[in-house]
BAZATOR-832877 format. One line per field, with one value per residue (C-alpha): residue number from 1; chain; x, y negated, z negated. Coordinates in steps of 0.001 Angstrom, whole numbers. Layout:
REM residues N
pos c(NUM / ...)
unit c(A / ...)
u c(X / ...)
v c(Y / ...)
w c(Z / ...)
//
This chain:
REM residues 554
pos c(1 / 2 / 3 / 4 / 5 / 6 / 7 / 8 / 9 / 10 / 11 / 12 / 13 / 14 / 15 / 16 / 17 / 18 / 19 / 20 / 21 / 22 / 23 / 24 / 25 / 26 / 27 / 28 / 29 / 30 / 31 / 32 / 33 / 34 / 35 / 36 / 37 / 38 / 39 / 40 / 41 / 42 / 43 / 44 / 45 / 46 / 47 / 48 / 49 / 50 / 51 / 52 / 53 / 54 / 55 / 56 / 57 / 58 / 59 / 60 / 61 / 62 / 63 / 64 / 65 / 66 / 67 / 68 / 69 / 70 / 71 / 72 / 73 / 74 / 75 / 76 / 77 / 78 / 79 / 80 / 81 / 82 / 83 / 84 / 85 / 86 / 87 / 88 / 89 / 90 / 91 / 92 / 93 / 94 / 95 / 96 / 97 / 98 / 99 / 100 / 101 / 102 / 103 / 104 / 105 / 106 / 107 / 108 / 109 / 110 / 111 / 112 / 113 / 114 / 115 / 116 / 117 / 118 / 119 / 120 / 121 / 122 / 123 / 124 / 125 / 126 / 127 / 128 / 129 / 130 / 131 / 132 / 133 / 134 / 135 / 136 / 137 / 138 / 139 / 140 / 141 / 142 / 143 / 144 / 145 / 146 / 147 / 148 / 149 / 150 / 151 / 152 / 153 / 154 / 155 / 156 / 157 / 158 / 159 / 160 / 161 / 162 / 163 / 164 / 165 / 166 / 167 / 168 / 169 / 170 / 171 / 172 / 173 / 174 / 175 / 176 / 177 / 178 / 179 / 180 / 181 / 182 / 183 / 184 / 185 / 186 / 187 / 188 / 189 / 190 / 191 / 192 / 193 / 194 / 195 / 196 / 197 / 198 / 199 / 200 / 201 / 202 / 203 / 204 / 205 / 206 / 207 / 208 / 209 / 210 / 211 / 212 / 213 / 214 / 215 / 216 / 217 / 218 / 219 / 220 / 221 / 222 / 223 / 224 / 225 / 226 / 227 / 228 / 229 / 230 / 231 / 232 / 233 / 234 / 235 / 236 / 237 / 238 / 239 / 240 / 241 / 242 / 243 / 244 / 245 / 246 / 247 / 248 / 249 / 250 / 251 / 252 / 253 / 254 / 255 / 256 / 257 / 258 / 259 / 260 / 261 / 262 / 263 / 264 / 265 / 266 / 267 / 268 / 269 / 270 / 271 / 272 / 273 / 274 / 275 / 276 / 277 / 278 / 279 / 280 / 281 / 282 / 283 / 284 / 285 / 286 / 287 / 288 / 289 / 290 / 291 / 292 / 293 / 294 / 295 / 296 / 297 / 298 / 299 / 300 / 301 / 302 / 303 / 304 / 305 / 306 / 307 / 308 / 309 / 310 / 311 / 312 / 313 / 314 / 315 / 316 / 317 / 318 / 319 / 320 / 321 / 322 / 323 / 324 / 325 / 326 / 327 / 328 / 329 / 330 / 331 / 332 / 333 / 334 / 335 / 336 / 337 / 338 / 339 / 340 / 341 / 342 / 343 / 344 / 345 / 346 / 347 / 348 / 349 / 350 / 351 / 352 / 353 / 354 / 355 / 356 / 357 / 358 / 359 / 360 / 361 / 362 / 363 / 364 / 365 / 366 / 367 / 368 / 369 / 370 / 371 / 372 / 373 / 374 / 375 / 376 / 377 / 378 / 379 / 380 / 381 / 382 / 383 / 384 / 385 / 386 / 387 / 388 / 389 / 390 / 391 / 392 / 393 / 394 / 395 / 396 / 397 / 398 / 399 / 400 / 401 / 402 / 403 / 404 / 405 / 406 / 407 / 408 / 409 / 410 / 411 / 412 / 413 / 414 / 415 / 416 / 417 / 418 / 419 / 420 / 421 / 422 / 423 / 424 / 425 / 426 / 427 / 428 / 429 / 430 / 431 / 432 / 433 / 434 / 435 / 436 / 437 / 438 / 439 / 440 / 441 / 442 / 443 / 444 / 445 / 446 / 447 / 448 / 449 / 450 / 451 / 452 / 453 / 454 / 455 / 456 / 457 / 458 / 459 / 460 / 461 / 462 / 463 / 464 / 465 / 466 / 467 / 468 / 469 / 470 / 471 / 472 / 473 / 474 / 475 / 476 / 477 / 478 / 479 / 480 / 481 / 482 / 483 / 484 / 485 / 486 / 487 / 488 / 489 / 490 / 491 / 492 / 493 / 494 / 495 / 496 / 497 / 498 / 499 / 500 / 501 / 502 / 503 / 504 / 505 / 506 / 507 / 508 / 509 / 510 / 511 / 512 / 513 / 514 / 515 / 516 / 517 / 518 / 519 / 520 / 521 / 522 / 523 / 524 / 525 / 526 / 527 / 528 / 529 / 530 / 531 / 532 / 533 / 534 / 535 / 536 / 537 / 538 / 539 / 540 / 541 / 542 / 543 / 544 / 545 / 546 / 547 / 548 / 549 / 550 / 551 / 552 / 553 / 554)
unit c(A / A / A / A / A / A / A / A / A / A / A / A / A / A / A / A / A / A / A / A / A / A / A / A / A / A / A / A / A / A / A / A / A / A / A / A / A / A / A / A / A / A / A / A / A / A / A / A / A / A / A / A / A / A / A / A / A / A / A / A / A / A / A / A / A / A / A / A / A / A / A / A / A / A / A / A / A / A / A / A / A / A / A / A / A / A / A / A / A / A / A / A / A / A / A / A / A / A / A / A / A / A / A / A / A / A / A / A / A / A / A / A / A / A / A / A / A / A / A / A / A / A / A / A / A / A / A / A / A / A / A / A / A / A / A / A / A / A / A / A / A / A / A / A / A / A / A / A / A / A / A / A / A / A / A / A / A / A / A / A / A / A / A / A / A / A / A / A / A / A / A / A / A / A / A / A / A / A / A / A / A / A / A / A / A / A / A / A / A / A / A / A / A / A / A / A / A / A / A / A / A / A / A / A / A / A / A / A / A / A / A / A / A / A / A / A / A / A / A / A / A / A / A / A / A / A / A / A / A / A / A / A / A / A / A / A / A / A / A / A / A / A / A / A / A / A / A / A / A / A / A / A / A / A / A / A / A / A / A / A / A / A / A / A / A / A / A / A / A / A / A / A / A / A / A / A / A / A / A / A / A / A / A / A / A / A / A / A / A / A / A / A / A / A / A / A / A / A / A / A / A / A / A / A / A / A / A / A / A / A / A / A / A / A / A / A / A / A / A / A / A / A / A / A / A / A / A / A / A / A / A / A / A / A / A / A / A / A / A / A / A / A / A / A / A / A / A / A / A / A / A / A / A / A / A / A / A / A / A / A / A / A / A / A / A / A / A / A / A / A / A / A / A / A / A / A / A / A / A / A / A / A / A / A / A / A / A / A / A / A / A / A / A / A / A / A / A / A / A / A / A / A / A / A / A / A / A / A / A / A / A / A / A / A / A / A / A / A / A / A / A / A / A / A / A / A / A / A / A / A / A / A / A / A / A / A / A / A / A / A / A / A / A / A / A / A / A / A / A / A / A / A / A / A / A / A / A / A / A / A / A / A / A / A / A / A / A / A / A / A / A / A / A / A / A / A / A / A / A / A / A / A / A / A / A / A / A / A / A / A / A / A / A / A / A / A / A / A / A / A / A / A / A / A / A / A / A / A / A / A / A / A / A / A / A / A / A / A / A / A / A / A / A / A / A / A / A / A / A / A / A / A / A / A / A / A / A / A / A / A / A / A / A / A / A / A / A / A / A / A / A / A / A / A)
u c(-27974 / -25992 / -22584 / -20125 / -17274 / -13823 / -11771 / -7935 / -6230 / -2473 / -302 / -235 / 1062 / -542 / -1949 / -4478 / -6540 / -6805 / -7783 / -10437 / -11974 / -12026 / -13739 / -16150 / -17259 / -17291 / -19579 / -21907 / -21992 / -22700 / -25419 / -27015 / -27032 / -28239 / -31159 / -32029 / -32486 / -29019 / -27768 / -24176 / -22563 / -19193 / -17996 / -14145 / -11797 / -7946 / -5594 / -1873 / -370 / -2561 / -4898 / -5425 / -6518 / -8935 / -10093 / -11062 / -13157 / -14789 / -15716 / -17261 / -19259 / -20607 / -21386 / -22438 / -23459 / -23539 / -24451 / -20752 / -19409 / -18064 / -15464 / -13270 / -13018 / -12599 / -9868 / -7874 / -8528 / -9531 / -8110 / -4512 / -1888 / 1842 / 1468 / -301 / 1997 / 5055 / 3567 / 5587 / 6986 / 8429 / 12194 / 11992 / 10115 / 10080 / 6244 / 3736 / 1093 / -1178 / -3045 / -3584 / -5086 / -7258 / -8531 / -9391 / -11287 / -13221 / -14189 / -14695 / -17039 / -19657 / -22387 / -21791 / -25372 / -26034 / -29359 / -27900 / -25558 / -25156 / -27787 / -25008 / -23572 / -23009 / -23730 / -19996 / -17352 / -13937 / -11135 / -7411 / -4811 / -1271 / 1467 / 5300 / 6352 / 9823 / 9976 / 9179 / 7690 / 9123 / 7409 / 8531 / 8748 / 8353 / 9047 / 7837 / 11460 / 14370 / 15017 / 12798 / 13907 / 12664 / 12482 / 11496 / 8615 / 8111 / 5130 / 2149 / -1536 / -4599 / -7908 / -11370 / -14615 / -16626 / -20182 / -23577 / -24585 / -24089 / -22849 / -20067 / -16505 / -15772 / -19135 / -19560 / -21549 / -18638 / -16593 / -13814 / -13910 / -13362 / -10649 / -8702 / -9379 / -8194 / -5044 / -4016 / -4930 / -2670 / 6 / -197 / 377 / 3429 / 5917 / 9345 / 11366 / 8291 / 6051 / 6948 / 6714 / 3592 / 3414 / 187 / -1039 / -1475 / -2991 / -1475 / -5023 / -5165 / -2982 / -4044 / -1805 / -1024 / -4 / 3013 / 4401 / 7148 / 8200 / 5873 / 5953 / 2546 / 3413 / 5194 / 6268 / 4848 / 5752 / 4226 / 2289 / 3319 / 6996 / 6330 / 2722 / 1662 / -822 / -2903 / -4530 / -3742 / -5325 / -8543 / -8699 / -8184 / -11058 / -13284 / -12871 / -13801 / -16834 / -18019 / -17624 / -15544 / -18567 / -17576 / -20924 / -20847 / -20203 / -17518 / -15523 / -12196 / -11694 / -7920 / -7432 / -3924 / -2534 / 640 / 921 / 3582 / 6103 / 9113 / 12465 / 14676 / 18074 / 20558 / 24297 / 24863 / 22113 / 23472 / 27155 / 26828 / 24828 / 27451 / 30025 / 27771 / 26981 / 23802 / 22418 / 23326 / 21412 / 18333 / 18628 / 18777 / 15777 / 13779 / 14656 / 13538 / 10226 / 9595 / 10210 / 7383 / 4915 / 3616 / 3912 / 302 / -873 / 1516 / 18 / -3476 / -2634 / -1091 / -4086 / -6287 / -3975 / -3889 / -7776 / -7915 / -5365 / -7078 / -10490 / -8949 / -7376 / -10621 / -12564 / -9816 / -9856 / -13648 / -13252 / -10437 / -12062 / -15373 / -13450 / -11260 / -11982 / -10417 / -10321 / -10525 / -12440 / -12891 / -9259 / -8761 / -11281 / -9764 / -6306 / -7507 / -9447 / -6292 / -4332 / -6828 / -6826 / -3010 / -2908 / -5455 / -3390 / -106 / -1746 / -2982 / 578 / 2160 / 3734 / 1288 / -1538 / -5173 / -5175 / -8874 / -9876 / -12992 / -13076 / -12364 / -16078 / -17063 / -14433 / -15314 / -18801 / -17677 / -15829 / -18829 / -20871 / -18141 / -17815 / -21420 / -22446 / -19347 / -19995 / -23764 / -22974 / -21328 / -24023 / -22394 / -19662 / -21673 / -21408 / -17932 / -16075 / -17868 / -16523 / -12985 / -13050 / -14227 / -11388 / -8951 / -10369 / -10036 / -6348 / -5659 / -7336 / -5724 / -2118 / -2260 / -4120 / -7046 / -9899 / -11552 / -9991 / -11923 / -10951 / -10239 / -12119 / -9716 / -10250 / -7393 / -8517 / -5331 / -4427 / -2895 / -1149 / 699 / -1023 / -423 / 1946 / 4159 / 7309 / 9236 / 8137 / 4540 / 4640 / 4318 / 546 / 463 / 1978 / -817 / -4529 / -5456 / -3213 / -5306 / -8543 / -7225 / -6438 / -9752 / -11737 / -9591 / -10047 / -13868 / -13473 / -11198 / -13472 / -16638 / -15158 / -14172 / -17132 / -19846 / -18485 / -20492 / -17759 / -17884 / -20913 / -22775 / -23834 / -24972 / -25129 / -22586 / -23541 / -25258 / -24882 / -23110 / -21054 / -17227 / -17109 / -19627 / -17545 / -15722 / -14651 / -11056 / -11067 / -9579 / -5890 / -5473 / -4471 / -807 / -688 / 871 / 3939 / 4523 / 7672 / 7888 / 8975 / 5578 / 4036 / 3932 / 7407 / 6940 / 6275 / 9284 / 11373 / 10015 / 10804 / 14338 / 15023 / 13709 / 16082 / 19038 / 18447 / 18182 / 21465 / 23241 / 21949 / 23086 / 26715 / 27396 / 30535 / 33475 / 35061 / 38359 / 39612 / 36971 / 37930 / 36114 / 37912 / 35351 / 33277 / 32311 / 33260 / 34799 / 31663 / 29492 / 31785 / 31488 / 27669 / 27557 / 29370 / 27276 / 24268 / 25385 / 26126 / 22804 / 21080 / 22765 / 21615 / 18148 / 17703 / 18383 / 16015 / 13202 / 13775 / 14406 / 17291 / 14695 / 14839 / 11217 / 9764 / 6314)
v c(12850 / 9954 / 9099 / 9119 / 6512 / 6811 / 3631 / 3382 / 126 / -537 / -2821 / -6390 / -8704 / -12123 / -10785 / -8934 / -12058 / -10629 / -7216 / -8947 / -10579 / -7223 / -5509 / -8313 / -7722 / -3815 / -4004 / -6423 / -4212 / -1090 / -2793 / -4143 / -883 / 1064 / -1319 / -1110 / 2569 / 3953 / 5284 / 5141 / 6210 / 4842 / 7640 / 7681 / 4833 / 4874 / 2037 / 1272 / -1783 / -4766 / -2319 / -563 / -3759 / -4309 / -779 / -1472 / -4643 / -2602 / 224 / -2250 / -4005 / -805 / 1232 / -1638 / -4894 / -5719 / -9307 / -9753 / -9274 / -12700 / -11401 / -10241 / -13910 / -15193 / -12862 / -13218 / -16784 / -18873 / -17407 / -16373 / -18930 / -19182 / -21665 / -19343 / -16389 / -18582 / -19563 / -17830 / -14834 / -11921 / -11346 / -8269 / -9889 / -13068 / -13537 / -12981 / -10207 / -12127 / -13972 / -10649 / -9218 / -12383 / -12098 / -8395 / -9188 / -12062 / -10064 / -6640 / -7621 / -6078 / -5325 / -2387 / -1694 / 179 / -1388 / -3670 / -1174 / -1112 / 413 / 2737 / 3616 / 7428 / 9285 / 9820 / 7757 / 9350 / 6721 / 7333 / 4644 / 5371 / 4734 / 5097 / 6894 / 5763 / 8696 / 11193 / 14617 / 18036 / 20605 / 24201 / 25525 / 29273 / 30177 / 33536 / 34315 / 33107 / 31743 / 29427 / 25720 / 22558 / 19142 / 15733 / 13758 / 10024 / 9653 / 9589 / 8700 / 8409 / 9736 / 8699 / 10418 / 7209 / 8504 / 6685 / 8981 / 7516 / 10780 / 11561 / 11439 / 8474 / 6858 / 3584 / 2495 / 2951 / -15 / 2524 / 3672 / 207 / -676 / 2220 / 1371 / -2100 / -1029 / 1562 / -924 / -3559 / -1017 / 46 / -3550 / -4132 / -4914 / -4324 / -7295 / -9733 / -8148 / -6222 / -2319 / -1022 / 2106 / 3830 / 7058 / 10092 / 13635 / 16647 / 17577 / 14216 / 15943 / 18063 / 20958 / 20792 / 24435 / 23558 / 20698 / 21891 / 18428 / 15541 / 12135 / 11384 / 7681 / 7099 / 3798 / 2671 / 168 / -515 / 2409 / 1296 / 2356 / 5949 / 6025 / 2679 / 4252 / 6794 / 8368 / 11959 / 11197 / 9980 / 13191 / 15334 / 13572 / 13626 / 17330 / 17752 / 15445 / 17257 / 20612 / 21577 / 21145 / 20728 / 19311 / 16249 / 13078 / 10869 / 7763 / 6799 / 2991 / 2151 / -1434 / -2666 / -6200 / -5586 / -6177 / -3464 / -1856 / -2475 / -3109 / -2324 / -4081 / -4049 / -3774 / -7477 / -7942 / -5173 / -6244 / -9018 / -6637 / -4028 / -6522 / -7703 / -5191 / -7002 / -7297 / -3732 / -2565 / -4441 / -2922 / 694 / -5 / -1475 / 1710 / 4068 / 2281 / 1807 / 5431 / 6526 / 3954 / 5643 / 9379 / 9811 / 8114 / 10569 / 13464 / 12391 / 12245 / 15653 / 17118 / 15917 / 17255 / 20611 / 20665 / 19893 / 22733 / 25244 / 24655 / 25060 / 28346 / 29618 / 28938 / 30501 / 33568 / 34038 / 34265 / 36701 / 39079 / 39364 / 41562 / 43602 / 47164 / 48776 / 52510 / 52419 / 49317 / 50246 / 50659 / 47231 / 45674 / 47178 / 46086 / 42503 / 42628 / 43674 / 40987 / 38389 / 39606 / 39547 / 35956 / 34882 / 36448 / 34874 / 31428 / 31727 / 32510 / 29865 / 26904 / 24493 / 26944 / 27004 / 29097 / 28556 / 29482 / 31564 / 35323 / 36776 / 37540 / 34018 / 32665 / 34902 / 33889 / 30354 / 31197 / 32839 / 29740 / 27528 / 29312 / 30463 / 27995 / 28853 / 32680 / 32344 / 30704 / 34093 / 36561 / 39212 / 39647 / 42240 / 42641 / 44486 / 41868 / 39130 / 40643 / 40889 / 37238 / 36079 / 37861 / 36429 / 32808 / 33367 / 34268 / 31399 / 28796 / 29966 / 30380 / 26867 / 25440 / 24488 / 26266 / 23113 / 20807 / 18562 / 15586 / 12670 / 9648 / 6994 / 3425 / 981 / -2600 / -4699 / -8132 / -8243 / -11448 / -12954 / -13911 / -17031 / -16727 / -13886 / -15731 / -14333 / -10623 / -11792 / -13674 / -16978 / -16883 / -17469 / -20981 / -22304 / -21661 / -22621 / -19866 / -17383 / -18905 / -18570 / -14893 / -14161 / -15703 / -14046 / -10629 / -11102 / -12064 / -8974 / -6596 / -7799 / -7415 / -3834 / -2638 / -3961 / -1982 / 1005 / 3372 / 2134 / 1210 / -485 / -4087 / -6277 / -10081 / -12008 / -12896 / -16237 / -18519 / -21469 / -19765 / -19840 / -15946 / -15909 / -17939 / -16765 / -19731 / -21060 / -24775 / -27255 / -27706 / -24186 / -22577 / -23274 / -21729 / -18462 / -20304 / -22609 / -22287 / -22101 / -25643 / -26674 / -25373 / -27486 / -28233 / -28149 / -24355 / -23668 / -25834 / -24032 / -20572 / -21727 / -23062 / -19780 / -17710 / -19948 / -19639 / -15882 / -15810 / -17787 / -15671 / -12510 / -13515 / -11917 / -12534 / -10169 / -8504 / -6531 / -4761 / -6394 / -9995 / -12370 / -12995 / -15219 / -17277 / -20755 / -23386 / -21113 / -19009 / -22142 / -23173 / -19704 / -19902 / -23377 / -22411 / -19190 / -21315 / -23846 / -21106 / -19570 / -23013 / -23480 / -20083 / -20487 / -23969 / -22593 / -19442 / -21544 / -24363 / -26962 / -28488 / -30510 / -28166 / -27739 / -30092 / -31385)
w c(11229 / 9758 / 11029 / 8294 / 8343 / 6952 / 6262 / 6284 / 5307 / 5368 / 3409 / 4664 / 1791 / 2566 / 5828 / 3701 / 4580 / 8175 / 6867 / 4508 / 7680 / 9352 / 6501 / 5918 / 9491 / 9202 / 6221 / 7923 / 11155 / 9153 / 7200 / 10449 / 12343 / 9189 / 8731 / 12535 / 12296 / 13201 / 9814 / 8683 / 5530 / 4273 / 2092 / 2502 / 1758 / 1654 / 1118 / 682 / -1034 / -45 / 1486 / -1746 / -3427 / -586 / -978 / -4565 / -3541 / -763 / -3179 / -5611 / -2912 / -1454 / -4456 / -6784 / -5241 / -1385 / -2378 / -3371 / 108 / -127 / -2751 / 72 / 1287 / -2317 / -3220 / -139 / 858 / -1999 / -5159 / -4303 / -3796 / -4238 / -6942 / -9074 / -8203 / -9298 / -12570 / -15462 / -13502 / -15716 / -15943 / -13746 / -10717 / -8718 / -8976 / -11700 / -11401 / -13866 / -11172 / -9229 / -12480 / -13042 / -9221 / -9694 / -12813 / -11180 / -8096 / -9683 / -12639 / -14937 / -15268 / -12990 / -11761 / -8656 / -8046 / -5203 / -3614 / 199 / 2530 / 3826 / 504 / -260 / -3403 / -3705 / -2397 / -2137 / -2499 / -2421 / -3329 / -2404 / -4804 / -5027 / -8216 / -9467 / -12046 / -9385 / -9863 / -9246 / -7115 / -7094 / -3522 / -3249 / 476 / 1882 / 2635 / 664 / -2802 / -4920 / -5104 / -6629 / -5046 / -6447 / -4761 / -4975 / -2618 / -5013 / -4916 / -7204 / -5909 / -7273 / -6576 / -7194 / -7805 / -8096 / -10976 / -14450 / -16000 / -13261 / -14342 / -11902 / -12283 / -10326 / -13374 / -15776 / -16834 / -17581 / -14003 / -12643 / -15157 / -13695 / -10080 / -10834 / -12484 / -9724 / -6909 / -8462 / -8974 / -5345 / -4308 / -6567 / -3880 / -5300 / -6651 / -5822 / -8329 / -11594 / -11658 / -13390 / -15786 / -15867 / -17622 / -15489 / -16079 / -14313 / -13179 / -11240 / -8673 / -5710 / -6585 / -10262 / -10279 / -8076 / -10182 / -12475 / -13961 / -14451 / -16512 / -18130 / -17996 / -14626 / -13297 / -10027 / -7215 / -3727 / -2298 / 1203 / 725 / 1600 / 2809 / 4423 / 6842 / 4677 / 7754 / 6486 / 3041 / 4882 / 6935 / 3832 / 2012 / 4990 / 5293 / 1648 / 2034 / 5126 / 3539 / 6613 / 8803 / 12366 / 13316 / 11060 / 13147 / 11712 / 12788 / 11293 / 11258 / 10763 / 9747 / 10373 / 10098 / 11966 / 15781 / 15972 / 13735 / 15818 / 13898 / 16919 / 16988 / 19753 / 19256 / 19165 / 16617 / 14310 / 14336 / 11663 / 9567 / 9442 / 8069 / 5337 / 2469 / 1175 / 4814 / 5326 / 2314 / 3310 / 6817 / 5234 / 3047 / 6144 / 8168 / 5434 / 4950 / 8626 / 9494 / 7109 / 8303 / 11526 / 10354 / 9683 / 12895 / 14846 / 12978 / 13773 / 17419 / 17314 / 15748 / 18526 / 21105 / 19313 / 19176 / 22944 / 23607 / 21398 / 23116 / 26488 / 25437 / 23957 / 27157 / 29149 / 26834 / 27069 / 30825 / 30605 / 27946 / 29945 / 32590 / 30196 / 29275 / 26190 / 25685 / 21905 / 21018 / 17386 / 16795 / 18314 / 16131 / 13056 / 13928 / 14484 / 11233 / 9174 / 11084 / 9947 / 6446 / 6283 / 7696 / 4941 / 2166 / 3242 / 3661 / 60 / -1262 / 946 / -958 / 797 / 1214 / -64 / -3177 / -3553 / -34 / 540 / 1184 / 4517 / 5286 / 4477 / 6719 / 9511 / 9306 / 9541 / 12671 / 14186 / 13571 / 14947 / 18281 / 18600 / 21320 / 23492 / 23098 / 23619 / 26957 / 28076 / 27291 / 29530 / 26892 / 24783 / 21151 / 21113 / 23293 / 21334 / 17942 / 19574 / 20600 / 17090 / 15391 / 17840 / 17357 / 13589 / 13926 / 16293 / 14054 / 10794 / 12166 / 13598 / 10548 / 12911 / 11213 / 9891 / 12341 / 14871 / 16967 / 14841 / 16233 / 15205 / 16118 / 15343 / 14470 / 14679 / 15874 / 19423 / 18689 / 15774 / 12601 / 10449 / 7514 / 8927 / 7492 / 4660 / 5412 / 5467 / 2212 / 4047 / 4074 / 299 / 915 / 2925 / 2438 / 6048 / 7221 / 5214 / 6452 / 10030 / 9650 / 7823 / 10764 / 13415 / 11600 / 11975 / 15721 / 16514 / 14575 / 16103 / 19659 / 18900 / 16843 / 19167 / 22189 / 23577 / 22495 / 18954 / 16871 / 19681 / 20358 / 17318 / 16855 / 14962 / 11438 / 10931 / 7910 / 6426 / 3829 / 4303 / 4693 / 7339 / 9834 / 13009 / 14866 / 14525 / 13552 / 16099 / 15275 / 13817 / 17118 / 16618 / 13026 / 14100 / 15636 / 12594 / 10638 / 6852 / 6858 / 7874 / 4688 / 1500 / 156 / -3644 / -4021 / -1818 / -4017 / -7036 / -5600 / -4601 / -8064 / -9690 / -7460 / -8144 / -11912 / -11457 / -9555 / -12161 / -14998 / -13275 / -13838 / -17355 / -19533 / -18563 / -21462 / -21507 / -24508 / -26782 / -25858 / -23545 / -20413 / -18853 / -21304 / -22506 / -20070 / -17505 / -17309 / -16903 / -14059 / -12347 / -12683 / -11347 / -8192 / -7685 / -8131 / -5542 / -2950 / -3623 / -3201 / 168 / 1442 / 27 / 1423 / 4898 / 4278 / 2900 / 5290 / 2650 / 4697 / 6508 / 9691 / 10902 / 8227 / 9164)
//
């Protein structure tokens, strides 16, 4: 049986170059093992922000042309740069999205044949890209007890069922499919303020639960998907369950690609004091707190599911031992009572606000429960048919009350750097200022991924890729070892000056004429003077932030 693989990719800004190196290694390893007779199938991909853009590249490489694996390197190391991003930015952002669109068009290109797809490509690849919906959408919540209420949600996503068949709605052979994937991937990576928001058409049927949505904008505006769901592990688990048709026997591995060493934003009292006295710094701190709080939620949920599965299995084994020696005077009445209980649980779950309205009938679900626990019950033949039926009904109730009916242990491997990467300055935008930083991260990503994937508990031993192409390299060049410790002042100066001048101009333009009772109070020469001083103050602060005051210059 093939082992299926689910990929999860987080946001990373310029550190997407590390993720690109990791993904290049993963694709090589899956191809190597599959061709050596250990088959794999990469059928689930989820991504947030920079990870969404990488997910789009991976989907194209796997489903259309494995020979284009070098596009991960091209997109994240060669083609992106701060010079391009600073060229002609729009009024509502500091950087231009035009270069990102150009990179996507260069790396995800027609013709969209599937003749050269990967050896481990599935018939259908399930892909989810996370989004932050500025319009929001309302969901009606109908609790079992209490009044109905409505809440607005901003955590959004777009799922594609990327199929090899030409006639499929999301066909990998369709230019329209890839146009949509490019657009939503770029929207997922639209970091607020840095890149402009993007409006994209949506259909209510795109959503997982359209019947619960009471207000919806058909042309919502999107920004970075990592704001609310930067680690879309939950989406990967949901898609994997769909792909496996809730089969608990299907082997599956989850590979979690994360460019962050850790998510710690801890501050002690001394560090917090100046922030509390400075409103702009306080606003930024609150925004960082909100974003960071959401980052690890799916990871924690995955660990909790693993614990719940272990606890359930221990309980099941203990219950089998107990029931073997229990005598019930009226066994038929007990069985009828348990059957009615199971039926009521199923009905209530279907009516629950987050239930499964399309769930199978009770008889079908009971048959699934019998199959699921067959091996355990077969190991205790002394139970007899009556006790066995009682246990099956109890197991059904246990699984469905705890939502563990289709849960199995999540085999999740995290592939992340255990030390700093190059270009982490400016909230990880620093890597755009120096190509060698991105090259370092890419190669380091291949090294880290090979070390983890080749272990006996992962995919198993395999050789490093050989070749002279830039994307095939692993070794860090002499002199690059200190890149993670470099300051922003050790990157080329001209783009830092250009960014500073842009920010100064935006700060000056933000000072409007002030009118009172229809007459201009500040205008003409006075306004010019005010704007001048605002610009000079901004310049001083930006020179320090961008290290243009010669501190740290190489």
